[in-house]
PDB file of the backbone (N, CA, C, O) and the ligand in Angstrom, with CONECT records:
HET     ZN  A 101       1
ATOM      1  N   MET A   1       0.826  -1.206   0.000  1.00  0.00           N
ATOM      2  CA  MET A   1       0.000   0.000   0.000  1.00  0.00           C
ATOM      3  C   MET A   1       0.866   1.265   0.000  1.00  0.00           C
ATOM      4  O   MET A   1       1.929   1.316   0.618  1.00  0.00           O
ATOM      5  N   LYS A   2       0.379   2.270  -0.706  1.00  0.00           N
ATOM      6  CA  LYS A   2       1.132   3.522  -0.808  1.00  0.00           C
ATOM      7  C   LYS A   2       0.638   4.549   0.210  1.00  0.00           C
ATOM      8  O   LYS A   2      -0.506   4.517   0.662  1.00  0.00           O
ATOM      9  N   CYS A   3       1.546   5.455   0.547  1.00  0.00           N
ATOM     10  CA  CYS A   3       1.196   6.578   1.410  1.00  0.00           C
ATOM     11  C   CYS A   3       0.066   7.385   0.749  1.00  0.00           C
ATOM     12  O   CYS A   3       0.041   7.538  -0.472  1.00  0.00           O
ATOM     13  N   LYS A   4      -0.866   7.899   1.563  1.00  0.00           N
ATOM     14  CA  LYS A   4      -1.987   8.682   1.029  1.00  0.00           C
ATOM     15  C   LYS A   4      -1.525  10.017   0.444  1.00  0.00           C
ATOM     16  O   LYS A   4      -2.218  10.615  -0.380  1.00  0.00           O
ATOM     17  N   ILE A   5      -0.366  10.472   0.872  1.00  0.00           N
ATOM     18  CA  ILE A   5       0.093  11.806   0.483  1.00  0.00           C
ATOM     19  C   ILE A   5       1.124  11.755  -0.641  1.00  0.00           C
ATOM     20  O   ILE A   5       1.026  12.495  -1.621  1.00  0.00           O
ATOM     21  N   CYS A   6       2.100  10.885  -0.492  1.00  0.00           N
ATOM     22  CA  CYS A   6       3.120  10.764  -1.530  1.00  0.00           C
ATOM     23  C   CYS A   6       3.041   9.342  -2.082  1.00  0.00           C
ATOM     24  O   CYS A   6       2.099   8.613  -1.768  1.00  0.00           O
ATOM     25  N   SER A   7       3.994   8.945  -2.881  1.00  0.00           N
ATOM     26  CA  SER A   7       3.887   7.603  -3.464  1.00  0.00           C
ATOM     27  C   SER A   7       4.825   6.600  -2.804  1.00  0.00           C
ATOM     28  O   SER A   7       5.049   5.507  -3.324  1.00  0.00           O
ATOM     29  N   ARG A   8       5.378   6.990  -1.636  1.00  0.00           N
ATOM     30  CA  ARG A   8       6.245   6.045  -0.933  1.00  0.00           C
ATOM     31  C   ARG A   8       5.411   4.916  -0.314  1.00  0.00           C
ATOM     32  O   ARG A   8       4.188   5.001  -0.195  1.00  0.00           O
ATOM     33  N   GLU A   9       6.113   3.881   0.063  1.00  0.00           N
ATOM     34  CA  GLU A   9       5.440   2.745   0.690  1.00  0.00           C
ATOM     35  C   GLU A   9       4.896   3.148   2.072  1.00  0.00           C
ATOM     36  O   GLU A   9       5.623   3.722   2.882  1.00  0.00           O
ATOM     37  N   ALA A  10       3.624   2.846   2.333  1.00  0.00           N
ATOM     38  CA  ALA A  10       3.025   3.180   3.628  1.00  0.00           C
ATOM     39  C   ALA A  10       3.407   2.131   4.671  1.00  0.00           C
ATOM     40  O   ALA A  10       3.473   0.940   4.367  1.00  0.00           O
ATOM     41  N   ILE A  11       3.654   2.578   5.892  1.00  0.00           N
ATOM     42  CA  ILE A  11       3.987   1.620   6.948  1.00  0.00           C
ATOM     43  C   ILE A  11       2.880   1.490   7.986  1.00  0.00           C
ATOM     44  O   ILE A  11       2.686   0.415   8.552  1.00  0.00           O
ATOM     45  N   ASP A  12       2.153   2.574   8.239  1.00  0.00           N
ATOM     46  CA  ASP A  12       1.064   2.511   9.209  1.00  0.00           C
ATOM     47  C   ASP A  12       0.076   3.643   8.942  1.00  0.00           C
ATOM     48  O   ASP A  12       0.470   4.727   8.513  1.00  0.00           O
ATOM     49  N   ARG A  13      -1.219   3.386   9.200  1.00  0.00           N
ATOM     50  CA  ARG A  13      -2.283   4.372   9.014  1.00  0.00           C
ATOM     51  C   ARG A  13      -2.228   5.020   7.634  1.00  0.00           C
ATOM     52  O   ARG A  13      -2.567   6.192   7.475  1.00  0.00           O
ATOM     53  N   ASP A  14      -1.799   4.251   6.645  1.00  0.00           N
ATOM     54  CA  ASP A  14      -1.710   4.713   5.262  1.00  0.00           C
ATOM     55  C   ASP A  14      -0.728   5.858   5.047  1.00  0.00           C
ATOM     56  O   ASP A  14      -0.840   6.610   4.078  1.00  0.00           O
ATOM     57  N   PHE A  15       0.224   5.986   5.947  1.00  0.00           N
ATOM     58  CA  PHE A  15       1.267   6.987   5.761  1.00  0.00           C
ATOM     59  C   PHE A  15       2.628   6.309   5.642  1.00  0.00           C
ATOM     60  O   PHE A  15       2.862   5.249   6.224  1.00  0.00           O
ATOM     61  N   CYS A  16       3.521   6.936   4.877  1.00  0.00           N
ATOM     62  CA  CYS A  16       4.905   6.471   4.832  1.00  0.00           C
ATOM     63  C   CYS A  16       5.596   6.890   6.132  1.00  0.00           C
ATOM     64  O   CYS A  16       5.004   7.573   6.967  1.00  0.00           O
ATOM     65  N   GLN A  17       6.836   6.478   6.290  1.00  0.00           N
ATOM     66  CA  GLN A  17       7.540   6.761   7.541  1.00  0.00           C
ATOM     67  C   GLN A  17       7.630   8.261   7.846  1.00  0.00           C
ATOM     68  O   GLN A  17       7.434   8.682   8.986  1.00  0.00           O
ATOM     69  N   LEU A  18       7.925   9.050   6.829  1.00  0.00           N
ATOM     70  CA  LEU A  18       8.096  10.496   7.045  1.00  0.00           C
ATOM     71  C   LEU A  18       6.779  11.187   7.368  1.00  0.00           C
ATOM     72  O   LEU A  18       6.714  12.016   8.275  1.00  0.00           O
ATOM     73  N   HIS A  19       5.740  10.849   6.632  1.00  0.00           N
ATOM     74  CA  HIS A  19       4.445  11.463   6.897  1.00  0.00           C
ATOM     75  C   HIS A  19       3.831  10.918   8.186  1.00  0.00           C
ATOM     76  O   HIS A  19       3.106  11.630   8.880  1.00  0.00           O
ATOM     77  N   LEU A  20       4.119   9.670   8.500  1.00  0.00           N
ATOM     78  CA  LEU A  20       3.622   9.097   9.754  1.00  0.00           C
ATOM     79  C   LEU A  20       4.234   9.828  10.948  1.00  0.00           C
ATOM     80  O   LEU A  20       3.550  10.121  11.929  1.00  0.00           O
ATOM     81  N   LYS A  21       5.515  10.113  10.851  1.00  0.00           N
ATOM     82  CA  LYS A  21       6.190  10.813  11.939  1.00  0.00           C
ATOM     83  C   LYS A  21       5.587  12.213  12.131  1.00  0.00           C
ATOM     84  O   LYS A  21       5.337  12.646  13.256  1.00  0.00           O
ATOM     85  N   ALA A  22       5.366  12.892  11.036  1.00  0.00           N
ATOM     86  CA  ALA A  22       4.745  14.221  11.102  1.00  0.00           C
ATOM     87  C   ALA A  22       3.343  14.109  11.699  1.00  0.00           C
ATOM     88  O   ALA A  22       2.948  14.928  12.529  1.00  0.00           O
ATOM     89  N   TYR A  23       2.603  13.103  11.278  1.00  0.00           N
ATOM     90  CA  TYR A  23       1.255  12.874  11.790  1.00  0.00           C
ATOM     91  C   TYR A  23       1.261  12.625  13.297  1.00  0.00           C
ATOM     92  O   TYR A  23       0.425  13.154  14.030  1.00  0.00           O
ATOM     93  N   GLN A  24       2.209  11.819  13.742  1.00  0.00           N
ATOM     94  CA  GLN A  24       2.298  11.524  15.184  1.00  0.00           C
ATOM     95  C   GLN A  24       2.613  12.785  15.985  1.00  0.00           C
ATOM     96  O   GLN A  24       2.060  12.996  17.064  1.00  0.00           O
ATOM     97  N   ASN A  25       3.500  13.615  15.455  1.00  0.00           N
ATOM     98  CA  ASN A  25       3.808  14.888  16.122  1.00  0.00           C
ATOM     99  C   ASN A  25       2.572  15.776  16.212  1.00  0.00           C
ATOM    100  O   ASN A  25       2.309  16.390  17.246  1.00  0.00           O
ATOM    101  N   ILE A  26       1.827  15.834  15.127  1.00  0.00           N
ATOM    102  CA  ILE A  26       0.605  16.643  15.083  1.00  0.00           C
ATOM    103  C   ILE A  26      -0.389  16.156  16.140  1.00  0.00           C
ATOM    104  O   ILE A  26      -1.014  16.949  16.845  1.00  0.00           O
ATOM    105  N   LYS A  27      -0.514  14.848  16.228  1.00  0.00           N
ATOM    106  CA  LYS A  27      -1.462  14.243  17.156  1.00  0.00           C
ATOM    107  C   LYS A  27      -1.075  14.494  18.624  1.00  0.00           C
ATOM    108  O   LYS A  27      -1.923  14.835  19.449  1.00  0.00           O
ATOM    109  N   VAL A  28       0.197  14.323  18.928  1.00  0.00           N
ATOM    110  CA  VAL A  28       0.681  14.526  20.299  1.00  0.00           C
ATOM    111  C   VAL A  28       0.495  15.994  20.715  1.00  0.00           C
ATOM    112  O   VAL A  28       0.052  16.292  21.824  1.00  0.00           O
ATOM    113  N   THR A  29       0.846  16.900  19.791  1.00  0.00           N
ATOM    114  CA  THR A  29       0.703  18.323  20.096  1.00  0.00           C
ATOM    115  C   THR A  29      -0.772  18.674  20.277  1.00  0.00           C
ATOM    116  O   THR A  29      -1.123  19.478  21.141  1.00  0.00           O
ATOM    117  N   TYR A  30      -1.620  18.076  19.467  1.00  0.00           N
ATOM    118  CA  TYR A  30      -3.056  18.331  19.604  1.00  0.00           C
ATOM    119  C   TYR A  30      -3.572  17.926  20.982  1.00  0.00           C
ATOM    120  O   TYR A  30      -4.368  18.644  21.587  1.00  0.00           O
ATOM    121  N   GLN A  31      -3.124  16.793  21.468  1.00  0.00           N
ATOM    122  CA  GLN A  31      -3.585  16.329  22.780  1.00  0.00           C
ATOM    123  C   GLN A  31      -3.222  17.326  23.878  1.00  0.00           C
ATOM    124  O   GLN A  31      -4.002  17.551  24.803  1.00  0.00           O
ATOM    125  N   LYS A  32      -2.042  17.919  23.771  1.00  0.00           N
ATOM    126  CA  LYS A  32      -1.627  18.945  24.734  1.00  0.00           C
ATOM    127  C   LYS A  32      -2.485  20.199  24.595  1.00  0.00           C
ATOM    128  O   LYS A  32      -2.933  20.770  25.589  1.00  0.00           O
ATOM    129  N   TRP A  33      -2.701  20.610  23.385  1.00  0.00           N
ATOM    130  CA  TRP A  33      -3.500  21.811  23.104  1.00  0.00           C
ATOM    131  C   TRP A  33      -4.929  21.627  23.576  1.00  0.00           C
ATOM    132  O   TRP A  33      -5.524  22.514  24.188  1.00  0.00           O
ATOM    133  N   ASN A  34      -5.456  20.468  23.280  1.00  0.00           N
ATOM    134  CA  ASN A  34      -6.845  20.186  23.611  1.00  0.00           C
ATOM    135  C   ASN A  34      -7.060  20.265  25.119  1.00  0.00           C
ATOM    136  O   ASN A  34      -8.089  20.766  25.571  1.00  0.00           O
ATOM    137  N   LYS A  35      -6.104  19.778  25.896  1.00  0.00           N
ATOM    138  CA  LYS A  35      -6.181  19.846  27.352  1.00  0.00           C
ATOM    139  C   LYS A  35      -6.053  21.279  27.847  1.00  0.00           C
ATOM    140  O   LYS A  35      -6.810  21.718  28.713  1.00  0.00           O
ATOM    141  N   ALA A  36      -5.095  21.999  27.292  1.00  0.00           N
ATOM    142  CA  ALA A  36      -4.786  23.338  27.787  1.00  0.00           C
ATOM    143  C   ALA A  36      -5.763  24.393  27.283  1.00  0.00           C
ATOM    144  O   ALA A  36      -6.128  25.305  28.026  1.00  0.00           O
ATOM    145  N   LEU A  37      -6.189  24.278  26.028  1.00  0.00           N
ATOM    146  CA  LEU A  37      -6.945  25.365  25.393  1.00  0.00           C
ATOM    147  C   LEU A  37      -8.333  24.953  24.915  1.00  0.00           C
ATOM    148  O   LEU A  37      -9.089  25.779  24.402  1.00  0.00           O
ATOM    149  N   SER A  38      -8.658  23.714  25.079  1.00  0.00           N
ATOM    150  CA  SER A  38      -9.899  23.123  24.563  1.00  0.00           C
ATOM    151  C   SER A  38     -10.260  23.551  23.134  1.00  0.00           C
ATOM    152  O   SER A  38     -11.406  23.892  22.842  1.00  0.00           O
ATOM    153  N   VAL A  39      -9.266  23.526  22.266  1.00  0.00           N
ATOM    154  CA  VAL A  39      -9.531  23.705  20.840  1.00  0.00           C
ATOM    155  C   VAL A  39      -9.945  22.355  20.265  1.00  0.00           C
ATOM    156  O   VAL A  39      -9.519  21.306  20.748  1.00  0.00           O
ATOM    157  N   ASN A  40     -10.772  22.393  19.237  1.00  0.00           N
ATOM    158  CA  ASN A  40     -11.125  21.122  18.614  1.00  0.00           C
ATOM    159  C   ASN A  40     -10.125  20.796  17.495  1.00  0.00           C
ATOM    160  O   ASN A  40      -9.283  21.615  17.124  1.00  0.00           O
ATOM    161  N   TRP A  41     -10.248  19.603  16.987  1.00  0.00           N
ATOM    162  CA  TRP A  41      -9.307  19.080  15.990  1.00  0.00           C
ATOM    163  C   TRP A  41      -9.206  20.001  14.776  1.00  0.00           C
ATOM    164  O   TRP A  41      -8.111  20.319  14.310  1.00  0.00           O
ATOM    165  N   ARG A  42     -10.364  20.422  14.275  1.00  0.00           N
ATOM    166  CA  ARG A  42     -10.387  21.259  13.081  1.00  0.00           C
ATOM    167  C   ARG A  42      -9.726  22.622  13.317  1.00  0.00           C
ATOM    168  O   ARG A  42      -8.960  23.102  12.482  1.00  0.00           O
ATOM    169  N   GLN A  43     -10.032  23.236  14.462  1.00  0.00           N
ATOM    170  CA  GLN A  43      -9.425  24.539  14.789  1.00  0.00           C
ATOM    171  C   GLN A  43      -7.911  24.408  14.880  1.00  0.00           C
ATOM    172  O   GLN A  43      -7.157  25.260  14.410  1.00  0.00           O
ATOM    173  N   TYR A  44      -7.500  23.321  15.495  1.00  0.00           N
ATOM    174  CA  TYR A  44      -6.078  23.055  15.651  1.00  0.00           C
ATOM    175  C   TYR A  44      -5.397  22.885  14.289  1.00  0.00           C
ATOM    176  O   TYR A  44      -4.346  23.474  14.038  1.00  0.00           O
ATOM    177  N   LEU A  45      -5.993  22.088  13.424  1.00  0.00           N
ATOM    178  CA  LEU A  45      -5.415  21.864  12.093  1.00  0.00           C
ATOM    179  C   LEU A  45      -5.288  23.165  11.326  1.00  0.00           C
ATOM    180  O   LEU A  45      -4.263  23.417  10.693  1.00  0.00           O
ATOM    181  N   GLU A  46      -6.315  23.989  11.376  1.00  0.00           N
ATOM    182  CA  GLU A  46      -6.286  25.257  10.642  1.00  0.00           C
ATOM    183  C   GLU A  46      -5.230  26.188  11.218  1.00  0.00           C
ATOM    184  O   GLU A  46      -4.582  26.939  10.490  1.00  0.00           O
ATOM    185  N   HIS A  47      -5.069  26.129  12.515  1.00  0.00           N
ATOM    186  CA  HIS A  47      -4.044  26.965  13.139  1.00  0.00           C
ATOM    187  C   HIS A  47      -2.641  26.545  12.692  1.00  0.00           C
ATOM    188  O   HIS A  47      -1.839  27.390  12.294  1.00  0.00           O
ATOM    189  N   ILE A  48      -2.347  25.270  12.755  1.00  0.00           N
ATOM    190  CA  ILE A  48      -0.982  24.860  12.381  1.00  0.00           C
ATOM    191  C   ILE A  48      -0.734  24.984  10.881  1.00  0.00           C
ATOM    192  O   ILE A  48       0.408  25.128  10.444  1.00  0.00           O
ATOM    193  N   GLN A  49      -1.784  24.928  10.114  1.00  0.00           N
ATOM    194  CA  GLN A  49      -1.624  25.121   8.674  1.00  0.00           C
ATOM    195  C   GLN A  49      -1.141  26.546   8.368  1.00  0.00           C
ATOM    196  O   GLN A  49      -0.364  26.771   7.440  1.00  0.00           O
ATOM    197  N   LYS A  50      -1.623  27.497   9.174  1.00  0.00           N
ATOM    198  CA  LYS A  50      -1.254  28.906   8.957  1.00  0.00           C
ATOM    199  C   LYS A  50       0.067  29.273   9.620  1.00  0.00           C
ATOM    200  O   LYS A  50       0.655  30.315   9.328  1.00  0.00           O
ATOM    201  N   ASN A  51       0.522  28.408  10.510  1.00  0.00           N
ATOM    202  CA  ASN A  51       1.740  28.706  11.267  1.00  0.00           C
ATOM    203  C   ASN A  51       2.982  28.536  10.383  1.00  0.00           C
ATOM    204  O   ASN A  51       3.234  27.454   9.852  1.00  0.00           O
ATOM    205  N   SER A  52       3.736  29.598  10.238  1.00  0.00           N
ATOM    206  CA  SER A  52       4.917  29.549   9.366  1.00  0.00           C
ATOM    207  C   SER A  52       6.009  28.629   9.910  1.00  0.00           C
ATOM    208  O   SER A  52       6.921  28.243   9.178  1.00  0.00           O
ATOM    209  N   LEU A  53       5.918  28.281  11.185  1.00  0.00           N
ATOM    210  CA  LEU A  53       6.924  27.393  11.773  1.00  0.00           C
ATOM    211  C   LEU A  53       6.655  25.916  11.482  1.00  0.00           C
ATOM    212  O   LEU A  53       7.515  25.061  11.694  1.00  0.00           O
ATOM    213  N   THR A  54       5.453  25.637  10.996  1.00  0.00           N
ATOM    214  CA  THR A  54       5.104  24.249  10.689  1.00  0.00           C
ATOM    215  C   THR A  54       5.959  23.748   9.524  1.00  0.00           C
ATOM    216  O   THR A  54       6.058  24.415   8.493  1.00  0.00           O
ATOM    217  N   GLY A  55       6.561  22.605   9.682  1.00  0.00           N
ATOM    218  CA  GLY A  55       7.428  22.032   8.651  1.00  0.00           C
ATOM    219  C   GLY A  55       6.648  21.581   7.422  1.00  0.00           C
ATOM    220  O   GLY A  55       5.427  21.431   7.471  1.00  0.00           O
ATOM    221  N   GLU A  56       7.355  21.368   6.335  1.00  0.00           N
ATOM    222  CA  GLU A  56       6.712  20.973   5.079  1.00  0.00           C
ATOM    223  C   GLU A  56       5.994  19.631   5.179  1.00  0.00           C
ATOM    224  O   GLU A  56       4.894  19.463   4.652  1.00  0.00           O
ATOM    225  N   TRP A  57       6.623  18.690   5.853  1.00  0.00           N
ATOM    226  CA  TRP A  57       5.988  17.364   5.980  1.00  0.00           C
ATOM    227  C   TRP A  57       4.682  17.487   6.748  1.00  0.00           C
ATOM    228  O   TRP A  57       3.657  16.927   6.359  1.00  0.00           O
ATOM    229  N   ALA A  58       4.740  18.230   7.842  1.00  0.00           N
ATOM    230  CA  ALA A  58       3.545  18.404   8.670  1.00  0.00           C
ATOM    231  C   ALA A  58       2.457  19.136   7.896  1.00  0.00           C
ATOM    232  O   ALA A  58       1.278  18.801   8.008  1.00  0.00           O
ATOM    233  N   LYS A  59       2.851  20.132   7.112  1.00  0.00           N
ATOM    234  CA  LYS A  59       1.868  20.883   6.312  1.00  0.00           C
ATOM    235  C   LYS A  59       1.132  19.970   5.334  1.00  0.00           C
ATOM    236  O   LYS A  59      -0.079  20.089   5.147  1.00  0.00           O
ATOM    237  N   GLU A  60       1.875  19.065   4.717  1.00  0.00           N
ATOM    238  CA  GLU A  60       1.244  18.127   3.778  1.00  0.00           C
ATOM    239  C   GLU A  60       0.252  17.226   4.501  1.00  0.00           C
ATOM    240  O   GLU A  60      -0.827  16.925   3.990  1.00  0.00           O
ATOM    241  N   VAL A  61       0.642  16.802   5.704  1.00  0.00           N
ATOM    242  CA  VAL A  61      -0.253  15.939   6.483  1.00  0.00           C
ATOM    243  C   VAL A  61      -1.501  16.723   6.893  1.00  0.00           C
ATOM    244  O   VAL A  61      -2.617  16.213   6.797  1.00  0.00           O
ATOM    245  N   VAL A  62      -1.311  17.958   7.348  1.00  0.00           N
ATOM    246  CA  VAL A  62      -2.433  18.794   7.782  1.00  0.00           C
ATOM    247  C   VAL A  62      -3.412  19.028   6.632  1.00  0.00           C
ATOM    248  O   VAL A  62      -4.628  18.939   6.808  1.00  0.00           O
ATOM    249  N   LYS A  63      -2.866  19.328   5.461  1.00  0.00           N
ATOM    250  CA  LYS A  63      -3.709  19.545   4.290  1.00  0.00           C
ATOM    251  C   LYS A  63      -4.576  18.311   4.029  1.00  0.00           C
ATOM    252  O   LYS A  63      -5.775  18.407   3.767  1.00  0.00           O
ATOM    253  N   HIS A  64      -3.933  17.173   4.109  1.00  0.00           N
ATOM    254  CA  HIS A  64      -4.639  15.911   3.901  1.00  0.00           C
ATOM    255  C   HIS A  64      -5.726  15.697   4.966  1.00  0.00           C
ATOM    256  O   HIS A  64      -6.844  15.291   4.650  1.00  0.00           O
ATOM    257  N   LEU A  65      -5.383  15.975   6.223  1.00  0.00           N
ATOM    258  CA  LEU A  65      -6.335  15.760   7.321  1.00  0.00           C
ATOM    259  C   LEU A  65      -7.545  16.685   7.206  1.00  0.00           C
ATOM    260  O   LEU A  65      -8.666  16.298   7.536  1.00  0.00           O
ATOM    261  N   ILE A  66      -7.307  17.910   6.735  1.00  0.00           N
ATOM    262  CA  ILE A  66      -8.422  18.854   6.550  1.00  0.00           C
ATOM    263  C   ILE A  66      -9.336  18.360   5.420  1.00  0.00           C
ATOM    264  O   ILE A  66     -10.560  18.449   5.516  1.00  0.00           O
ATOM    265  N   GLU A  67      -8.732  17.847   4.365  1.00  0.00           N
ATOM    266  CA  GLU A  67      -9.544  17.287   3.272  1.00  0.00           C
ATOM    267  C   GLU A  67     -10.394  16.116   3.762  1.00  0.00           C
ATOM    268  O   GLU A  67     -11.565  15.987   3.405  1.00  0.00           O
ATOM    269  N   GLU A  68      -9.783  15.271   4.581  1.00  0.00           N
ATOM    270  CA  GLU A  68     -10.524  14.141   5.156  1.00  0.00           C
ATOM    271  C   GLU A  68     -11.683  14.653   6.012  1.00  0.00           C
ATOM    272  O   GLU A  68     -12.800  14.139   5.955  1.00  0.00           O
ATOM    273  N   ASP A  69     -11.385  15.673   6.799  1.00  0.00           N
ATOM    274  CA  ASP A  69     -12.393  16.253   7.676  1.00  0.00           C
ATOM    275  C   ASP A  69     -13.543  16.819   6.846  1.00  0.00           C
ATOM    276  O   ASP A  69     -14.709  16.668   7.210  1.00  0.00           O
ATOM    277  N   ASN A  70     -13.214  17.468   5.736  1.00  0.00           N
ATOM    278  CA  ASN A  70     -14.242  18.024   4.848  1.00  0.00           C
ATOM    279  C   ASN A  70     -15.145  16.934   4.285  1.00  0.00           C
ATOM    280  O   ASN A  70     -16.342  17.141   4.083  1.00  0.00           O
ATOM    281  N   LYS A  71     -14.563  15.794   4.039  1.00  0.00           N
ATOM    282  CA  LYS A  71     -15.342  14.686   3.482  1.00  0.00           C
ATOM    283  C   LYS A  71     -16.096  13.904   4.554  1.00  0.00           C
ATOM    284  O   LYS A  71     -16.894  13.013   4.262  1.00  0.00           O
ATOM    285  N   ASN A  72     -15.818  14.266   5.798  1.00  0.00           N
ATOM    286  CA  ASN A  72     -16.426  13.554   6.920  1.00  0.00           C
ATOM    287  C   ASN A  72     -16.160  12.060   6.892  1.00  0.00           C
ATOM    288  O   ASN A  72     -17.037  11.244   7.177  1.00  0.00           O
ATOM    289  N   VAL A  73     -14.943  11.730   6.546  1.00  0.00           N
ATOM    290  CA  VAL A  73     -14.571  10.321   6.451  1.00  0.00           C
ATOM    291  C   VAL A  73     -14.595   9.671   7.823  1.00  0.00           C
ATOM    292  O   VAL A  73     -14.969   8.507   7.969  1.00  0.00           O
ATOM    293  N   TRP A  74     -14.190  10.441   8.826  1.00  0.00           N
ATOM    294  CA  TRP A  74     -14.108   9.862  10.146  1.00  0.00           C
ATOM    295  C   TRP A  74     -15.462   9.886  10.832  1.00  0.00           C
ATOM    296  O   TRP A  74     -16.076  10.941  10.991  1.00  0.00           O
ATOM    297  N   LYS A  75     -15.906   8.739  11.223  1.00  0.00           N
ATOM    298  CA  LYS A  75     -17.165   8.666  11.947  1.00  0.00           C
ATOM    299  C   LYS A  75     -16.948   9.080  13.397  1.00  0.00           C
ATOM    300  O   LYS A  75     -17.795   9.729  14.012  1.00  0.00           O
ATOM    301  N   ASN A  76     -15.817   8.696  13.914  1.00  0.00           N
ATOM    302  CA  ASN A  76     -15.513   9.034  15.307  1.00  0.00           C
ATOM    303  C   ASN A  76     -14.298   9.949  15.337  1.00  0.00           C
ATOM    304  O   ASN A  76     -13.169   9.497  15.144  1.00  0.00           O
ATOM    305  N   LYS A  77     -14.524  11.213  15.575  1.00  0.00           N
ATOM    306  CA  LYS A  77     -13.446  12.188  15.539  1.00  0.00           C
ATOM    307  C   LYS A  77     -12.460  12.023  16.704  1.00  0.00           C
ATOM    308  O   LYS A  77     -11.342  12.537  16.665  1.00  0.00           O
ATOM    309  N   GLU A  78     -12.882  11.321  17.706  1.00  0.00           N
ATOM    310  CA  GLU A  78     -11.962  11.103  18.833  1.00  0.00           C
ATOM    311  C   GLU A  78     -10.896  10.079  18.450  1.00  0.00           C
ATOM    312  O   GLU A  78      -9.826  10.017  19.057  1.00  0.00           O
ATOM    313  N   ASP A  79     -11.198   9.302  17.462  1.00  0.00           N
ATOM    314  CA  ASP A  79     -10.284   8.241  17.067  1.00  0.00           C
ATOM    315  C   ASP A  79      -9.265   8.767  16.079  1.00  0.00           C
ATOM    316  O   ASP A  79      -9.360   8.495  14.882  1.00  0.00           O
ATOM    317  N   ILE A  80      -8.296   9.513  16.564  1.00  0.00           N
ATOM    318  CA  ILE A  80      -7.302  10.092  15.663  1.00  0.00           C
ATOM    319  C   ILE A  80      -5.906   9.591  15.978  1.00  0.00           C
ATOM    320  O   ILE A  80      -4.946   9.980  15.312  1.00  0.00           O
TER     321      ILE A  80
HETATM  322 ZN    ZN A 101       4.253   9.965   2.480  1.00  0.00          ZN2+
END
């Protein structure tokens, strides 16, 4: 199976190693934010997308996650 974002081989959750790592960072940071600021997933994604400090890999993952969110692919938003 290929990564959802690039054409590299996917290793987990349909992401390649590089995009998976970026995804995991995004998820961990979200959990901290959610506790401290009670932002929701979508608000968080939009914020980091606009943040100039966000790395290129993370930006690609965020773009993908927002598209998924738009399509309402996830039935359970807590399951991220
Ligand atoms: Zn990838």
